[in-house]
C-alpha positions in Angstrom: -33.2 -14.7 30.8 -30.2 -16.1 32.7 -27.6 -13.7 34.3 -24.3 -13.6 32.3 -21.2 -15.0 34.1 -19.3 -12.3 36.0 -16.4 -12.3 33.5 -18.8 -11.9 30.5 -20.6 -9.0 32.2 -17.3 -7.3 32.9 -16.1 -7.6 29.3 -19.4 -6.3 28.0 -19.2 -3.4 30.6 -15.7 -2.5 29.3 -16.9 -2.7 25.7 -19.7 -0.2 26.5 -17.3 2.1 28.3 -14.7 2.1 25.5 -17.1 2.5 22.6 -18.5 5.5 24.4 -15.0 7.0 25.1 -13.9 6.7 21.4 -17.2 7.8 20.0 -18.1 4.9 17.7 -21.8 5.0 18.7 -22.2 8.4 17.0 -23.8 8.5 13.6 -20.4 9.5 12.0 -16.9 8.8 13.2 -15.6 11.9 15.0 -18.1 14.1 13.4 -17.5 13.0 9.9 -20.2 11.7 7.5 -18.7 8.2 7.6 -19.7 5.2 9.8 -17.0 3.2 11.6 -17.1 0.5 8.8 -16.9 3.2 6.1 -13.9 4.8 7.8 -12.2 1.4 8.0 -12.7 0.9 4.2 -11.0 4.2 3.6 -8.2 3.2 6.0 -7.5 -0.1 4.2 -7.6 1.5 0.7 -5.4 4.5 1.8 -2.6 2.1 2.7 -2.5 0.3 -0.6 -2.1 1.2 -4.3 -5.2 -0.8 -5.1 -7.0 -3.7 -3.6 -9.2 -6.6 -4.8 -12.8 -6.3 -3.7 -12.8 -9.9 -2.4 -9.6 -9.3 -0.5 -11.1 -6.1 1.0 -14.1 -8.1 2.1 -11.9 -10.7 3.7 -9.9 -8.2 5.6 -13.0 -6.4 7.0 -15.0 -9.6 7.6 -18.3 -8.0 6.4 -21.2 -9.1 4.2 -20.6 -8.8 0.4 -23.8 -6.8 -0.1 -23.0 -4.3 2.7 -19.5 -3.7 1.2 -20.9 -3.3 -2.3 -23.3 -0.6 -1.0 -20.4 1.2 0.6 -18.3 1.0 -2.6 -21.2 2.3 -4.7 -21.7 5.2 -2.4 -18.0 6.1 -2.4 -17.8 5.7 -6.2 -20.8 8.1 -6.6 -19.1 10.6 -4.3 -15.9 10.5 -6.3 -13.9 8.9 -3.5 -12.8 5.7 -5.3 -12.6 4.0 -8.7 -13.7 0.4 -9.2 -12.5 -1.4 -12.3 -11.4 -4.7 -13.7 -7.8 -5.8 -12.8 -5.4 -5.3 -15.6 -4.0 -8.9 -15.2 -7.4 -10.5 -14.8 -10.6 -9.0 -16.2 -12.7 -11.2 -13.9 -11.2 -9.7 -10.8 -12.5 -6.3 -9.5 -10.1 -3.9 -7.8 -10.7 -0.6 -6.1 -8.4 2.4 -5.5 -8.9 5.7 -3.8 -9.0 8.9 -5.9 -7.2 12.1 -4.7 -10.5 13.1 -3.2 -10.8 9.8 -1.4 -7.3 10.1 0.0 -8.1 13.6 1.2 -11.2 12.3 2.9 -9.2 9.7 4.7 -6.6 12.3 5.6 -9.2 14.4 7.4 -10.5 11.4 9.4 -6.9 10.4 10.3 -6.0 13.9 11.4 -9.1 14.1 13.6 -8.4 10.6 15.1 -4.9 11.8 16.0 -6.3 14.9 17.7 -9.0 12.8 19.5 -6.3 10.4 20.8 -4.2 13.3 22.0 -7.2 14.6 23.9 -7.8 11.2 25.4 -4.2 10.9 26.6 -3.8 14.6 27.7 -4.9 14.0 31.4 -2.4 11.1 31.9 1.2 11.5 32.9 4.0 9.5 31.4 3.4 6.7 33.9 -0.3 6.5 33.2 0.2 6.5 29.4 2.7 3.6 29.8 0.2 1.6 31.9 -2.6 2.3 29.4 -0.6 1.2 26.4 0.7 -1.9 28.2 -2.8 -2.9 29.1 -3.9 -2.5 25.5 -1.0 -4.6 24.3 -2.0 -7.2 26.9 -5.6 -7.3 25.6 -4.4 -7.7 22.0 -2.0 -10.5 22.9 -4.5 -12.3 25.0 -7.2 -12.3 22.3 -4.7 -13.6 19.7 -3.7 -10.5 17.8 -0.4 -11.8 16.7 -0.1 -11.5 13.0 3.1 -13.0 11.5 4.9 -10.2 9.6 5.7 -10.8 6.0 9.4 -9.9 5.5 10.0 -7.8 2.4 13.6 -7.6 1.2 15.0 -5.7 -1.8 18.1 -7.4 -3.0 20.1 -8.1 -6.2 19.0 -10.9 -8.5 20.2 -14.4 -7.5 21.1 -17.3 -9.9 18.4 -17.7 -12.5 16.4 -14.6 -11.4 17.2 -12.4 -14.4 15.4 -15.1 -16.3 12.6 -14.9 -13.8 12.3 -11.1 -14.5 12.0 -11.9 -18.2 9.4 -14.6 -17.7 7.1 -12.3 -15.7 6.6 -9.8 -18.5 4.2 -11.9 -20.6 3.5 -10.2 -23.9 6.5 -8.0 -23.5 8.9 -10.9 -22.8 11.0 -10.4 -25.9 11.7 -6.7 -25.0 12.4 -7.7 -21.4 14.9 -10.3 -22.6 16.7 -7.6 -24.8 16.8 -5.2 -21.8 18.1 -7.8 -19.3 20.7 -9.2 -21.8 22.1 -5.7 -22.3 22.2 -5.1 -18.6 24.0 -8.4 -18.0 26.5 -7.9 -20.8 27.5 -4.3 -19.9 28.1 -4.9 -16.2 28.1 -1.1 -15.7 28.5 -0.2 -12.0 26.1 2.8 -12.5 23.4 0.3 -13.4 21.6 -2.0 -11.0 18.7 -4.5 -10.7 16.5 -5.4 -7.7 14.4 -8.3 -6.8 11.6 -7.8 -4.2 11.6 -10.8 -2.0 8.8 -11.8 0.3 9.5 -14.6 2.8 12.2 -15.9 0.4 10.2 -15.8 -2.8 10.6 -13.2 -5.6 7.5 -11.1 -6.1 8.8 -8.0 -7.9 11.6 -6.4 -9.9 13.0 -3.1 -11.2 16.1 -2.1 -13.1 18.0 1.2 -13.1 19.8 1.6 -16.4 21.7 4.2 -18.4 19.7 6.3 -20.8 21.5 6.3 -24.2 19.8 9.4 -25.3 20.7 11.5 -22.2 23.9 10.7 -20.2 22.6 12.6 -17.2 19.4 10.6 -16.9 18.9 7.1 -15.6 16.1 4.9 -16.8 13.8 2.9 -14.5 12.5 -0.1 -16.3 10.9 -3.6 -15.9 9.1 -2.4 -12.8 6.6 -5.2 -11.8 5.0 -6.5 -8.7 3.2 -9.9 -8.7 -0.6 -9.5 -8.4 -0.7 -11.5 -5.1 1.8 -9.1 -3.5 0.3 -5.8 -4.7 -1.1 -3.3 -2.2 1.8 -3.6 0.3 3.9 -0.7 -1.0 6.4 -3.0 -2.7 6.3 -1.1 -6.0 6.9 2.2 -4.2 9.9 0.7 -2.4 11.4 -0.5 -5.7 10.9 2.9 -7.3 12.5 4.6 -4.2 15.5 2.3 -4.4 16.0 3.1 -8.1 15.9 6.8 -7.3 18.3 6.4 -4.4 20.8 4.5 -6.6 20.5 6.9 -9.5 21.3 9.9 -7.2 24.1 8.1 -5.5 26.0 7.3 -8.8 25.7 10.8 -10.1 22.6 11.0 -12.3 20.7 14.3 -12.4 17.3 12.6 -13.1 15.5 9.4 -13.7 12.8 8.6 -16.2 10.4 5.7 -16.8 7.6 4.8 -19.3 4.1 3.9 -18.1 0.7 4.3 -19.6 -1.5 6.9 -17.9 -3.8 5.3 -15.3 -1.7 2.1 -15.0 -0.6 0.8 -11.6 3.0 1.8 -12.5 1.9 5.3 -13.4 0.2 5.7 -10.1 3.3 4.6 -8.2 5.5 7.0 -10.2 3.0 9.8 -9.6 3.1 9.2 -5.8 6.9 9.0 -6.0 7.5 12.5 -7.2 7.6 11.8 -11.0 6.1 14.3 -13.4 4.4 13.0 -16.6 4.7 14.0 -20.2 2.4 11.6 -21.9 3.6 8.1 -21.1 7.1 9.3 -20.0 7.6 10.0 -16.3 10.6 12.0 -15.0 12.0 12.9 -11.6 14.8 15.4 -11.3 16.8 16.6 -8.3 
């Protein structure tokens, strides 16, 4: 067996050192029952509303069979739900349950504490040098992802029509709602387009509720399937809530079937449900 080149040997030596320091050679990450790959699956899902199985495999770069075994185990343990996507029954999506998010939270908390222990012996200068060296390694090895710019803005020309067209079977109802919004021109009402790199990918409207003058109505909340999992829906909901409060409403309500993506976003955004009606008060 030939001797590795000096630079190869030094890189391998550093890898052995660092994996020992951060403890990834242990059976479980930081004393948890999860391997490094399993912890990474939890990490990816914890930062998204839901995620396609094929997308998850692409992000992790692991074998489909290996990922399937992890997902089966997590499903059996009650950490996640795996189901057909609402917009395409052939596409499988996964999302963490409350138990799964709690499991990720425990790992994340322990990783924070472990990193704090790692940095504790270093003074401010030493910490700066360490972080700068890490940044240098990432840049040198090509870790330069181009950020996707997400902007929430008012609808541009023709985009009220785009909102209507994206609601499929509910297009006629969407047309009625949008037409009413456009005709009223009420300053207490507003509409948003979620724009990713110049293209519309989502929408939401904040309208008056005819049955309750003190309550705003959040409606036509939608995020395109290709843009889901990046927190865009939560940002749209947060913007509707901010607007409703700023113009003097006491509450905001929305309708969403239990278990739907919209319902999960509303639940995480502080809304309480009564059947399919979700309400947030302040």
